[in-house]
KEKE-3310 file (N, C-alpha, C; in steps of 0.2 Angstrom, whole numbers, plus 5000, padded with zeros to 4 digits):
npx = (5002:5009:5019:5011:5000:5014:5017:5006:5006:5017:5013:5004:5011:5020:5012:5007:5017:5021:5011:5014:5026:5020:5012:5023:5028:5020:5013:5000:4996:4990:4981:4974:4967:4961:4953:4959:4959:4978:4984:4997:5010:5006:4997:5003:5013:5007:5001:5009:5018:5008:5002:5011:5024:5018:5010:5020:5029:5019:5018:5031:5031:5021:5030:5043:5045:5043:5057:5065:5065:5054:5039:5024:5013:5009:5011:5002:4989:4991:4987:4975:4969:4971:4964:4953:4950:4950:4940:4930:4929:4928:4917:4907:4910:4904:4890:4889:4893:4894:4893:4903:4917:4922:4935:4936:4927:4933:4943:4938:4933:4944:4948:4941:4941:4956:4953:4945:4950:4961:4959:4952:4963:4969:4962:4964:4980:4980:4972:4980:4991)
npy = (4996:5005:5009:5011:5024:5031:5032:5038:5050:5056:5055:5067:5078:5081:5084:5095:5101:5104:5111:5123:5127:5129:5141:5150:5153:5155:5162:5173:5164:5153:5161:5164:5152:5149:5159:5176:5191:5200:5212:5224:5222:5222:5212:5205:5200:5194:5182:5174:5173:5167:5156:5153:5151:5145:5135:5127:5125:5118:5107:5100:5098:5086:5080:5080:5073:5058:5055:5058:5049:5053:5055:5048:5045:5058:5067:5063:5065:5080:5082:5075:5087:5099:5095:5092:5107:5114:5108:5110:5126:5128:5121:5128:5142:5140:5140:5153:5160:5164:5160:5150:5143:5130:5126:5127:5121:5107:5109:5109:5095:5087:5091:5085:5071:5069:5072:5062:5052:5055:5052:5039:5030:5037:5033:5018:5016:5018:5009:4998:5001)
npz = (5001:5004:4993:4983:4985:4987:4974:4969:4976:4970:4957:4959:4964:4955:4944:4949:4950:4937:4932:4938:4935:4923:4924:4926:4917:4903:4907:4901:4894:4903:4912:4907:4903:4914:4917:4919:4919:4918:4926:4921:4929:4943:4943:4936:4943:4955:4949:4945:4957:4965:4960:4949:4957:4969:4967:4964:4974:4980:4974:4977:4992:4990:4984:4989:5002:5000:4992:5000:5012:5022:5033:5024:5026:5033:5023:5016:5021:5019:5007:5006:5016:5008:4996:5001:5005:4992:4986:4993:4993:4981:4975:4983:4978:4966:4968:4971:4963:4943:4924:4922:4912:4903:4905:4921:4925:4924:4929:4941:4943:4943:4954:4964:4960:4965:4977:4983:4981:4986:4999:5001:4999:5012:5020:5019:5023:5033:5040:5037:5043)
capx = (5001:5014:5022:5003:5003:5019:5017:5000:5008:5022:5010:5000:5015:5024:5006:5008:5025:5019:5008:5015:5031:5015:5011:5028:5032:5017:5007:4995:4989:4987:4978:4966:4964:4958:4948:4961:4966:4983:4986:5003:5012:5004:4993:5008:5017:5001:4999:5020:5018:5003:4998:5017:5027:5014:5009:5028:5031:5015:5020:5037:5028:5019:5037:5050:5046:5044:5061:5070:5059:5049:5034:5021:5006:5008:5009:4995:4985:4991:4985:4967:4965:4973:4963:4945:4947:4947:4935:4924:4929:4925:4909:4904:4907:4897:4882:4892:4894:4890:4897:4908:4921:4924:4942:4933:4924:4939:4947:4935:4930:4949:4952:4934:4947:4960:4951:4942:4956:4968:4955:4952:4971:4971:4962:4965:4984:4978:4969:4985:4994)
capy = (5000:5014:5012:5015:5030:5035:5032:5044:5055:5058:5060:5074:5083:5079:5088:5103:5108:5106:5118:5128:5128:5133:5147:5153:5153:5157:5168:5176:5155:5151:5165:5167:5146:5149:5166:5178:5196:5200:5218:5225:5224:5220:5206:5197:5197:5190:5176:5171:5171:5164:5152:5149:5148:5141:5127:5122:5123:5113:5098:5099:5095:5083:5073:5076:5067:5053:5052:5058:5045:5056:5052:5047:5046:5064:5069:5061:5068:5086:5082:5075:5093:5102:5095:5095:5114:5115:5105:5116:5130:5125:5121:5135:5148:5137:5146:5161:5165:5160:5160:5147:5139:5123:5123:5126:5112:5103:5107:5105:5087:5083:5092:5080:5066:5068:5073:5056:5044:5053:5052:5031:5030:5039:5026:5009:5015:5019:5004:4995:5000)
capz = (4998:5004:4986:4979:4991:4984:4967:4969:4979:4964:4952:4960:4967:4949:4942:4952:4949:4931:4931:4941:4929:4915:4925:4929:4910:4898:4911:4895:4889:4906:4915:4901:4904:4922:4917:4923:4916:4923:4926:4921:4938:4952:4941:4934:4950:4960:4945:4945:4964:4967:4953:4948:4966:4977:4964:4962:4979:4985:4972:4980:4997:4988:4982:4995:5006:4995:4993:5009:5019:5024:5033:5018:5030:5034:5016:5010:5027:5017:5002:5008:5018:5003:4990:5003:5006:4986:4984:5000:4992:4972:4978:4986:4970:4960:4972:4974:4954:4937:4919:4920:4905:4902:4912:4929:4927:4923:4937:4949:4943:4947:4963:4967:4959:4970:4987:4984:4976:4992:5007:5002:5001:5019:5025:5017:5022:5042:5041:5036:5049)
cpx = (5004:5016:5015:5003:5007:5020:5010:5001:5014:5019:5006:5004:5018:5019:5006:5013:5024:5017:5007:5020:5026:5015:5014:5032:5027:5012:4998:4990:4984:4985:4970:4961:4957:4952:4950:4963:4971:4982:4991:5006:5012:5001:4997:5011:5012:5004:5005:5020:5015:5001:5006:5020:5024:5011:5014:5029:5025:5017:5026:5036:5026:5025:5042:5050:5047:5054:5068:5065:5058:5041:5027:5013:5002:5005:5004:4988:4984:4988:4978:4965:4966:4968:4952:4945:4947:4943:4929:4922:4926:4918:4906:4904:4902:4891:4883:4891:4891:4895:4904:4911:4923:4930:4941:4931:4926:4943:4944:4933:4938:4952:4946:4939:4950:4957:4949:4946:4962:4966:4955:4958:4973:4969:4962:4973:4984:4976:4975:4991:4996)
cpy = (5005:5016:5015:5023:5032:5037:5041:5049:5060:5058:5066:5079:5084:5087:5094:5105:5110:5112:5126:5132:5132:5138:5153:5157:5155:5159:5170:5168:5154:5151:5168:5159:5147:5155:5173:5186:5199:5207:5221:5224:5218:5214:5200:5195:5190:5183:5173:5171:5165:5157:5146:5147:5143:5135:5124:5119:5117:5104:5097:5096:5087:5076:5075:5071:5060:5050:5055:5056:5048:5052:5050:5047:5053:5066:5069:5063:5075:5086:5081:5084:5095:5100:5097:5102:5115:5113:5110:5122:5133:5127:5127:5141:5146:5140:5152:5162:5162:5162:5155:5143:5132:5122:5121:5122:5106:5100:5106:5099:5084:5084:5087:5074:5066:5070:5064:5050:5047:5050:5044:5029:5031:5033:5020:5011:5015:5011:4998:4996:5000)
cpz = (4999:4998:4982:4980:4988:4977:4964:4971:4974:4959:4953:4961:4957:4944:4942:4949:4942:4930:4935:4937:4923:4916:4925:4918:4905:4903:4908:4897:4898:4910:4913:4900:4909:4921:4922:4919:4919:4920:4924:4927:4940:4948:4939:4939:4953:4954:4944:4951:4965:4964:4952:4954:4969:4972:4964:4969:4984:4981:4976:4986:4996:4987:4983:4997:5004:4995:4998:5015:5022:5027:5027:5020:5030:5028:5013:5017:5023:5012:5002:5011:5014:4998:4993:5004:4999:4984:4986:4996:4985:4971:4980:4980:4966:4962:4971:4966:4948:4929:4917:4914:4908:4906:4919:4929:4927:4930:4942:4947:4948:4953:4967:4965:4964:4975:4987:4984:4985:4999:5006:5004:5009:5024:5024:5020:5029:5044:5042:5042:5055)
residu = (MET:GLU:ASN:ILE:VAL:ARG:ASN:VAL:LEU:LEU:MET:ILE:GLY:GLY:VAL:TYR:VAL:LEU:LEU:GLY:LEU:TRP:CYS:VAL:PHE:LEU:PRO:GLU:LYS:THR:SER:LYS:ALA:VAL:GLY:PHE:ASP:LEU:LEU:PRO:GLY:GLN:GLY:GLN:SER:GLU:PHE:PHE:THR:VAL:TYR:GLY:GLY:LEU:GLU:VAL:VAL:LEU:GLY:LEU:LEU:LEU:ILE:VAL:PRO:LEU:PHE:ALA:ASN:GLY:ASP:VAL:ARG:THR:VAL:LEU:MET:GLY:CYS:VAL:LEU:LEU:HIS:GLY:GLY:LEU:VAL:LEU:PHE:ARG:SER:VAL:SER:PHE:PHE:LEU:TYR:SER:GLY:PHE:ALA:THR:THR:THR:TYR:ILE:LEU:ALA:THR:VAL:GLU:TRP:VAL:ILE:PHE:LEU:ALA:SER:THR:ILE:LEU:PHE:TYR:LEU:PHE:LYS:GLN:GLU:SER)
# end
């Protein structure tokens, strides 16, 4: 079970690193995909930092402990909490706002899949310990 968890965390972390780098190197394209207009300076800096930097760091937080013999269970719990928060806030946003593009629904679906999969893995991993 631990190897499955490690592989899932590696995959999720890798996706976050790639998404963060996409935001860093192609900010105009990625910001349009998620519905942002980048204002010169301030908006560009915020998108670069929060979408680029934060996503890269989240990915590394999910990946690094796997190579440094870290506590896989704690990293998995972090993944559950992170995606639980995303699912909660994304779901609330669907009631507060309208006019969503397909990209938003795809992101929401991926967030739900990761949340449910990591929650199931956390439960199974906990039962095995």
